[in-house]
C-alpha positions in Angstrom: 0.0 0.0 0.0 1.1 3.6 -0.6 0.9 5.9 2.4 0.0 9.5 1.6 0.6 11.9 4.4 -1.3 15.2 4.5 1.0 17.8 6.0 -0.2 21.1 4.8 -2.5 22.2 7.6 -1.9 25.6 9.3 -2.5 24.2 12.8 -4.0 27.6 13.8 -5.8 26.1 16.9 -2.4 26.0 18.7 -1.8 29.7 18.3 0.3 31.4 19.7 2.7 28.5 19.0 4.6 29.5 15.8 4.6 26.1 14.1 1.6 24.1 12.9 0.5 21.2 15.1 2.2 18.5 12.9 5.6 20.1 13.5 5.2 20.4 17.3 6.6 17.9 19.9 3.4 17.2 21.8 3.3 13.6 22.8 7.1 12.7 22.6 10.5 14.1 21.8 9.5 13.7 18.1 7.3 16.0 16.1 3.8 14.6 15.3 4.8 14.4 11.6 7.9 12.4 12.4 5.9 10.0 14.6 3.6 9.5 11.6 6.6 8.7 9.4 7.9 6.2 12.1 4.5 4.5 12.1 5.0 3.4 8.5 5.9 -0.3 8.2 9.0 -1.3 6.2 6.8 -3.3 3.7 4.8 -0.2 2.8 5.6 1.5 -0.5 7.6 4.7 0.1 5.3 7.5 1.1 4.0 10.6 -0.7 3.9 13.7 1.5 1.6 16.6 0.5 2.5 19.9 2.1 2.6 23.7 1.5 5.8 25.1 0.0 6.1 27.3 3.1 6.8 24.2 5.2 9.5 22.9 2.9 12.4 23.2 5.4 10.4 21.7 8.2 9.3 18.7 6.1 12.7 18.0 4.5 14.4 18.1 8.0 12.2 15.2 9.1 12.6 13.3 5.9 16.4 12.9 6.3 15.9 9.5 7.9 14.0 8.2 4.9 15.7 6.9 1.7 12.7 7.0 -0.6 9.8 9.4 -0.7 7.9 11.8 -2.9 6.9 15.3 -1.8 4.1 17.4 -3.3 4.8 21.1 -2.6 1.7 23.2 -3.0 2.5 26.8 -4.1 -0.8 27.8 -2.5 -3.2 26.0 -0.2 -5.2 23.8 -2.6 -7.2 21.7 -0.2 -7.3 18.1 0.9 -9.3 16.7 -2.1 -6.9 18.3 -4.7 -3.8 17.2 -2.8 -5.0 13.6 -2.7 -5.9 13.8 -6.4 -2.4 14.8 -7.3 -1.0 12.0 -5.1 -3.3 9.6 -6.9 -1.9 10.7 -10.3 1.6 9.7 -9.0 0.4 6.2 -8.2 -0.3 3.2 -10.3 -4.0 2.9 -11.1 -4.6 -0.2 -9.0 -2.3 0.9 -6.1 -4.0 1.0 -2.8 -3.5 4.4 -1.1 -3.5 4.9 2.7 -4.4 8.5 3.5 -3.0 9.7 6.8 -3.2 13.1 8.6 0.3 14.1 9.9 -0.9 15.2 13.4 -2.6 12.1 14.8 -1.7 10.3 18.1 -2.3 6.5 17.7 -1.8 4.7 21.0 -2.4 1.1 19.9 -0.2 0.4 16.8 -1.1 -3.3 16.7 -4.8 -2.4 16.2 -3.9 0.3 13.6 -1.8 -2.2 11.6 -4.5 -4.8 11.7 -7.1 -2.3 10.7 -4.9 -1.1 7.8 -4.4 -4.6 6.6 -8.1 -5.4 6.6 -8.9 -2.1 5.0 -6.4 -2.7 2.2 -8.0 -6.1 1.5 -11.5 -4.5 1.3 -10.4 -1.7 -0.9 -8.5 -4.0 -3.2 -11.2 -6.7 -3.5 -14.3 -4.4 -3.6 -12.9 -1.2 -5.1 -14.5 0.6 -2.2 -13.5 3.8 -0.4 -12.7 2.7 3.1 -12.7 5.0 6.1 -11.4 4.5 9.6 -13.8 5.2 12.4 -13.0 5.5 16.1 -15.4 4.4 18.8 -16.0 7.6 20.8 -15.5 7.6 24.6 -17.3 11.0 24.9 -19.4 13.4 22.8 -17.3 16.2 21.2 -19.1 18.7 19.0 -15.7 19.7 17.4 -15.4 16.3 15.7 -16.8 14.8 12.6 -18.9 11.7 12.9 -19.5 8.6 10.8 -22.8 6.8 10.9 -22.2 3.1 10.1 -23.9 -0.2 10.6 -22.1 -3.6 10.9 -22.8 -6.0 8.0 -22.8 -9.6 9.5 -22.2 -11.2 6.1 -19.4 -8.9 4.9 -17.8 -8.7 8.3 -17.3 -4.9 8.2 -19.3 -1.7 8.7 -21.2 0.0 5.9 -21.2 3.8 6.1 -24.6 5.5 6.0 -23.7 9.1 6.4 -21.2 11.7 7.7 -22.1 14.4 10.2 -19.7 17.3 10.6 -19.5 18.9 14.1 -23.0 17.9 15.4 -24.8 20.2 17.9 -26.1 17.3 20.0 -25.1 13.8 21.1 -25.6 11.1 18.5 -26.6 7.4 18.8 -24.3 4.5 19.4 -23.9 3.7 15.7 -21.8 6.8 15.2 -18.0 6.9 15.2 -15.4 9.7 15.2 -14.2 10.4 11.7 -10.4 9.8 12.0 -9.6 11.4 8.6 -7.8 8.1 7.6 -9.0 6.6 4.3 -8.0 3.8 2.0 -8.8 3.2 -1.7 -7.4 2.4 -5.1 -5.9 5.4 -6.9 -8.1 4.8 -9.9 -11.2 4.8 -7.7 -10.4 8.1 -6.2 -9.6 9.7 -9.6 -12.9 8.4 -10.9 -14.8 9.7 -7.9 -13.3 13.2 -8.2 -14.3 13.2 -11.9 -17.8 12.4 -10.9 -18.3 14.4 -7.7 -15.9 17.3 -8.1 -15.5 17.9 -11.8 -14.2 21.4 -11.4 -11.2 20.2 -9.3 -10.7 17.3 -11.7 -10.6 19.6 -14.7 -8.1 22.0 -13.0 -5.6 19.3 -11.9 -6.1 16.5 -14.5 -7.4 18.0 -17.8 -5.8 21.5 -17.7 -2.4 20.5 -16.5 -0.4 18.5 -19.1 1.5 15.6 -17.7 4.9 17.1 -18.4 3.9 20.2 -16.3 3.1 18.2 -13.1 6.4 19.1 -11.5 4.8 19.5 -8.0 7.0 16.9 -6.4 10.6 15.9 -5.8 
């Protein structure tokens, strides 16, 4: 699977700290971005990192320990959907992509690796977009929620809907939206063409392949 790490956020909620959240040392002596890199298993395909050009020095400092990677430098903030689209264009069509925020704390790595393995299998076999939900231990109106029901036959949850920052507590079949996703590159490109044609035209149709020099 191909990890794609989203590292372009401004992290403004931690103001007045001068660096965005992903470049802060919050839970350990490493930055959250570096901990995300360290989380990647050796059998994963080398990662793609999507970030803003203003964070170039911060990102490249953390990448010194890696031998292989690709970095997408955004000259302006283009948004998550477009950043993932560019990453998908750098992958083989049937390659399974693991989309990861760069500022997450994951306490149980064994569970994460097992979930990633199962998600990769589902994405590969069914050509589905797979999302990772977290069972909430409290209600938080600042989080996004996934409404999902378990399918006994398929042995995984089927997503019904997403709710962004609800005003009131939700039922037990709702999970925190972790922002972690998995899908085949081709499936994402096709979905963007269908659901977000304007973004698709800007980044796929209007930019010739030889002009896509976003990355190193």
